[in-house]
C-alpha positions as CSV (number, residue, x, y, z in Angstrom):
1,M,-23.2,0.2,-20.3
2,N,-22.2,0.4,-16.7
3,C,-19.2,-1.7,-15.8
4,Q,-19.1,-3.1,-12.3
5,Y,-16.2,-4.8,-10.6
6,I,-17.0,-8.4,-9.9
7,K,-15.2,-10.1,-7.1
8,R,-13.5,-13.4,-8.0
9,V,-13.7,-16.0,-5.3
10,V,-10.9,-18.6,-5.3
11,F,-11.9,-21.8,-3.6
12,L,-10.2,-23.5,-2.0
13,I,-6.5,-22.7,-1.2
14,D,-4.8,-24.9,1.4
15,V,-2.6,-22.2,2.9
16,L,-2.7,-18.4,2.4
17,I,0.4,-16.5,3.5
18,I,0.2,-12.8,4.2
19,G,3.6,-11.2,3.6
20,G,6.2,-11.9,0.9
21,G,9.4,-11.5,2.9
22,P,12.0,-14.2,3.3
23,C,10.0,-15.9,6.1
24,G,6.8,-15.7,4.1
25,L,8.5,-17.2,1.1
26,A,10.1,-19.9,3.3
27,A,6.7,-20.8,4.8
28,A,5.2,-21.1,1.3
29,I,8.0,-23.4,0.1
30,A,7.7,-25.6,3.2
31,C,3.9,-26.0,2.7
32,E,4.3,-26.7,-1.0
33,E,6.8,-29.4,-0.2
34,K,4.2,-31.1,1.9
35,G,1.8,-31.0,-1.0
36,F,-0.3,-28.0,0.0
37,S,-1.4,-25.3,-2.4
38,T,-0.4,-21.8,-1.4
39,I,-0.8,-18.2,-2.3
40,I,1.3,-15.3,-1.0
41,I,-0.4,-11.9,-0.7
42,E,2.1,-9.1,-0.5
43,K,1.1,-5.4,-0.4
44,E,4.3,-4.3,-2.2
45,N,6.5,-6.8,-3.9
46,I,8.5,-9.7,-2.5
47,V,11.2,-9.0,0.2
48,H,10.1,-5.3,0.2
49,S,11.8,-4.7,3.5
50,I,15.2,-5.7,2.0
51,H,14.4,-3.4,-1.0
52,R,14.1,-0.5,1.5
53,Y,17.5,-1.1,2.9
54,P,20.2,1.4,2.0
55,T,21.5,0.8,-1.5
56,H,25.0,-0.4,-0.3
57,Q,23.8,-2.3,2.8
58,T,25.9,-5.3,3.8
59,F,24.1,-8.0,5.8
60,F,25.3,-9.0,9.3
61,S,24.7,-12.6,8.4
62,T,26.6,-14.8,6.1
63,S,24.8,-15.9,2.9
64,E,24.2,-19.5,4.0
65,R,22.2,-18.3,7.0
66,L,19.9,-16.3,4.7
67,E,19.1,-19.3,2.4
68,I,15.5,-20.6,2.1
69,G,14.0,-23.6,0.4
70,G,17.3,-25.5,0.1
71,V,18.5,-23.1,-2.6
72,P,22.2,-22.2,-2.2
73,F,23.0,-18.5,-1.8
74,I,26.4,-18.3,-3.4
75,V,28.4,-15.0,-3.3
76,E,32.1,-14.3,-3.4
77,E,32.1,-12.2,-0.3
78,R,31.5,-13.7,3.2
79,K,28.6,-11.3,3.8
80,P,26.2,-10.5,1.0
81,H,25.0,-7.1,-0.1
82,R,21.4,-5.9,-0.4
83,N,21.3,-6.2,-4.2
84,Q,22.7,-9.8,-4.1
85,A,19.9,-10.7,-1.6
86,L,17.2,-9.2,-3.9
87,V,18.5,-11.2,-6.8
88,Y,18.7,-14.4,-4.7
89,Y,15.1,-14.2,-3.3
90,R,13.7,-13.3,-6.7
91,S,15.4,-16.4,-8.2
92,V,14.1,-18.6,-5.4
93,A,10.6,-17.4,-5.9
94,K,10.9,-18.2,-9.6
95,R,12.6,-21.5,-9.3
96,K,10.0,-22.7,-6.8
97,G,7.1,-21.5,-8.9
98,L,5.5,-19.7,-6.0
99,S,2.1,-18.1,-6.5
100,I,2.6,-14.5,-5.4
101,R,0.0,-11.8,-5.5
102,A,2.1,-8.6,-5.4
103,F,0.8,-5.1,-4.8
104,E,-2.3,-6.5,-3.1
105,K,-3.3,-5.9,0.5
106,V,-5.3,-8.0,2.9
107,L,-8.1,-5.9,4.4
108,N,-9.8,-8.4,6.6
109,I,-10.2,-12.1,7.4
110,D,-13.3,-14.0,8.6
111,R,-13.1,-17.4,10.2
112,E,-16.1,-19.4,9.1
113,V,-18.1,-21.8,11.2
114,N,-16.5,-24.8,9.4
115,G,-13.0,-23.5,10.3
116,T,-12.0,-22.2,6.9
117,F,-11.1,-18.5,6.3
118,T,-12.5,-15.9,4.0
119,V,-9.7,-13.4,3.1
120,Y,-10.8,-10.0,1.8
121,T,-8.1,-8.2,-0.3
122,T,-8.0,-5.0,-2.2
123,K,-8.8,-7.0,-5.3
124,E,-11.0,-10.0,-4.4
125,E,-12.1,-12.6,-1.9
126,L,-10.2,-15.8,-1.3
127,K,-10.9,-19.0,0.7
128,A,-8.3,-20.8,2.6
129,N,-8.1,-23.7,5.0
130,Y,-5.2,-22.1,6.9
131,V,-3.6,-18.6,7.1
132,I,-0.1,-17.7,8.0
133,V,0.6,-14.1,9.0
134,A,4.2,-13.3,8.0
135,T,4.2,-9.6,8.1
136,G,7.4,-7.8,9.2
137,Y,8.1,-4.7,11.2
138,Y,10.0,-2.4,8.8
139,D,6.8,-0.4,7.9
140,S,6.4,0.8,11.5
141,P,9.2,3.1,12.8
142,N,9.4,3.9,16.5
143,M,8.3,7.4,16.9
144,M,9.9,9.8,19.5
145,G,6.7,11.7,20.2
146,I,8.3,15.1,19.9
147,P,7.2,18.3,18.1
148,G,8.4,18.5,14.5
149,E,8.8,14.8,14.0
150,D,6.3,14.7,11.2
151,H,8.1,17.3,9.2
152,S,8.9,16.3,5.6
153,R,12.6,16.8,6.3
154,V,12.5,14.1,8.9
155,M,12.9,10.6,7.6
156,H,12.9,7.1,9.2
157,Y,14.5,5.3,6.3
158,F,17.9,5.9,4.7
159,K,18.4,4.9,1.1
160,E,21.2,6.9,-0.6
161,A,23.5,9.7,0.5
162,H,24.0,11.7,-2.7
163,P,21.1,14.1,-2.3
164,Y,22.5,15.4,1.0
165,F,25.9,16.5,-0.3
166,D,27.1,19.7,1.4
167,H,24.0,19.8,3.6
168,H,23.8,19.7,7.4
169,V,22.3,16.4,8.4
170,V,21.5,15.1,11.9
171,V,21.2,11.4,12.4
172,I,19.3,10.3,15.5
173,G,20.3,6.9,16.9
174,G,23.4,4.9,17.5
175,K,22.8,1.4,16.2
176,N,23.5,-0.3,12.9
177,S,21.0,1.6,10.8
178,A,22.2,5.0,12.2
179,V,25.8,4.1,11.8
180,D,25.3,2.9,8.2
181,A,23.6,6.2,7.4
182,V,26.4,8.3,9.0
183,L,29.1,6.5,7.1
184,E,27.4,6.9,3.8
185,L,26.4,10.6,4.4
186,E,30.0,11.6,5.4
187,K,31.4,9.8,2.4
188,A,29.0,11.8,0.1
189,G,30.2,15.1,1.6
190,A,27.4,15.9,4.1
191,H,28.1,17.7,7.4
192,V,26.9,15.0,9.8
193,T,26.0,15.1,13.5
194,M,25.0,12.0,15.3
195,L,22.8,12.2,18.4
196,Y,22.6,9.1,20.5
197,R,20.8,8.6,23.8
198,G,23.3,5.9,24.8
199,A,26.4,6.7,27.0
200,D,28.8,4.9,24.6
201,Y,29.0,3.2,21.3
202,S,26.3,0.5,21.0
203,P,27.7,-3.1,21.4
204,S,25.3,-4.2,18.7
205,V,27.0,-2.2,16.0
206,K,28.6,-4.4,13.3
207,S,32.2,-5.1,14.2
208,W,33.5,-4.2,10.7
209,I,32.0,-0.7,10.6
210,L,32.5,0.5,14.2
211,P,36.2,1.3,13.7
212,E,35.4,3.5,10.8
213,L,32.9,5.5,12.8
214,V,35.3,5.9,15.7
215,S,38.0,7.2,13.4
216,L,35.6,9.7,11.8
217,V,34.6,11.0,15.2
218,R,38.2,11.1,16.5
219,N,39.2,13.1,13.4
220,E,36.3,15.5,13.8
221,K,34.7,14.5,10.4
222,V,31.6,13.5,12.2
223,K,30.2,15.1,15.4
224,L,28.9,12.5,17.9
225,V,26.9,13.4,21.0
226,F,26.2,10.7,23.6
227,N,23.5,10.9,26.3
228,A,21.4,13.1,23.9
229,T,17.7,13.5,24.6
230,I,15.8,14.9,21.6
231,N,13.2,17.5,22.6
232,E,12.1,19.1,19.3
233,I,12.8,19.4,15.6
234,T,12.3,22.9,14.2
235,D,12.5,24.2,10.6
236,T,16.2,24.6,11.0
237,H,17.5,22.8,14.0
238,V,17.3,19.7,16.2
239,V,16.8,20.8,19.9
240,Y,18.3,18.3,22.4
241,E,19.7,18.2,25.9
242,T,22.5,16.5,27.7
243,E,22.7,16.4,31.4
244,K,19.8,18.9,31.6
245,E,21.6,21.4,29.4
246,Q,19.8,22.4,26.2
247,H,21.5,22.5,22.8
248,Q,20.6,23.1,19.1
249,E,22.1,21.5,16.1
250,R,21.6,22.8,12.6
251,A,19.7,20.4,10.5
252,D,18.7,20.7,6.8
253,F,17.6,17.1,7.0
254,V,17.1,14.6,9.9
255,F,17.3,10.9,9.8
256,A,15.5,9.5,12.9
257,M,16.9,5.9,12.9
258,T,15.1,5.0,16.1
259,G,14.2,1.4,15.1
260,Y,11.0,-0.3,14.1
261,H,8.3,-2.4,15.6
262,P,5.7,-4.9,14.4
263,D,2.2,-3.6,14.0
264,H,-0.2,-5.9,15.9
265,T,-3.4,-4.0,14.9
266,F,-4.2,-6.5,12.2
267,I,-3.8,-9.7,14.2
268,R,-5.5,-8.2,17.2
269,G,-8.5,-7.5,14.9
270,L,-8.5,-11.2,14.0
271,G,-8.8,-12.1,17.7
272,V,-5.2,-13.1,18.3
273,L,-4.2,-12.4,21.9
274,V,-1.1,-10.2,22.4
275,D,0.8,-9.9,25.6
276,E,0.7,-6.3,26.7
277,A,4.1,-6.4,28.4
278,T,6.1,-8.0,25.6
279,G,4.0,-7.4,22.6
280,K,4.2,-11.0,21.6
281,P,1.2,-12.7,20.1
282,H,0.1,-15.9,21.8
283,Y,1.3,-18.9,19.8
284,H,2.6,-22.4,20.4
285,Q,6.3,-22.6,20.1
286,E,6.2,-26.0,18.4
287,T,3.7,-25.1,15.7
288,M,3.5,-21.3,15.5
289,E,-0.3,-21.6,15.7
290,T,-2.1,-18.7,17.5
291,N,-5.0,-18.9,19.8
292,I,-7.2,-18.8,16.7
293,P,-7.2,-22.4,15.3
294,G,-5.7,-22.6,11.8
295,L,-4.1,-19.1,12.1
296,F,-0.3,-19.1,12.3
297,V,2.4,-16.5,12.7
298,A,5.9,-16.6,11.1
299,G,8.9,-14.4,11.2
300,V,9.6,-11.2,13.2
301,I,5.9,-10.6,14.0
302,A,6.3,-13.5,16.5
303,A,9.0,-11.5,18.4
304,G,6.8,-8.8,19.8
305,N,8.4,-5.6,20.8
306,N,11.9,-7.1,20.7
307,A,12.4,-7.1,16.9
308,N,16.0,-8.2,17.5
309,E,14.9,-11.6,18.8
310,I,13.9,-13.0,15.4
311,F,15.8,-12.5,12.1
312,I,15.8,-14.2,8.7
313,E,18.2,-16.8,10.2
314,N,15.7,-18.2,12.7
315,G,12.4,-16.9,11.3
316,R,13.0,-18.9,8.1
317,E,12.5,-22.1,10.2
318,H,9.0,-21.2,11.2
319,G,7.5,-22.4,7.9
320,S,8.7,-25.9,8.5
321,L,7.1,-26.0,11.9
322,I,3.8,-24.8,10.4
323,A,3.9,-27.2,7.5
324,N,4.5,-30.1,9.8
325,A,1.7,-29.1,12.1
326,I,-0.7,-28.8,9.2
327,A,0.4,-32.1,7.7
328,N,-0.1,-33.9,11.0
329,R,-3.8,-33.1,11.1
């Protein structure tokens, strides 16, 4: 007997949220508190972007500024670590009884004539009165557009330092993610060179880690090159120039910590207007509703190209704006 996959249509969800990060979770909680039914669709598992942080990552924010849903985030330290945040957000999702569809991806959305939405996922079709797009930016690294950048030895995410013991590692970048990687790599016994296009240490580097980097550079435990323009990554070296003079740095592995950006391909496909200069989707500040009626954005995707404009601290408030807007209709 031939077995065919039969799509299961769920009808009718009040609010469907795409993205299970802190801002997506906060939006679901805010809508649930207004009495709306919600479902979160997440292509990995909840707060996947935080899971991708380095194992020993410390947050810039204090724990209370990461709280969602009125659930206290209590830790002994002033600033929580990655694993503490993972535990916290899992516990919030469980305590609030959120309906989360993990490891399921939204493929497309149709807005029907009656104003509702049909959402097509990798598993089924769902119907919703409203849709919130709360996808982040951590899946889309900023590429340098140079030869060799796609080599398997070149990575845009740093997790742990141990595999790179006694290897020559080049870290490209000079902000927090790059500095965190440099410190961990040096501690694990890697031979680290840091190449940064800036003329001096970035003012955005966390105040409690900058002195350690400065000390390592001063004591020649880490080589730091400012004003470095990367030209090419070969099988054995990173080719760069400073003041029009070309150099090569040995590299067994390369971490290109060049930042990340939101991918607007999906929302553009839904008809959401995106400002070409800023990369910001068109939405109302008071409601977070886009130019597509009933379609909202929440979290860092609303920031456009400047991913540093919206963090968990302020993106978590978007859910309340959306829930209030829907409740007032």
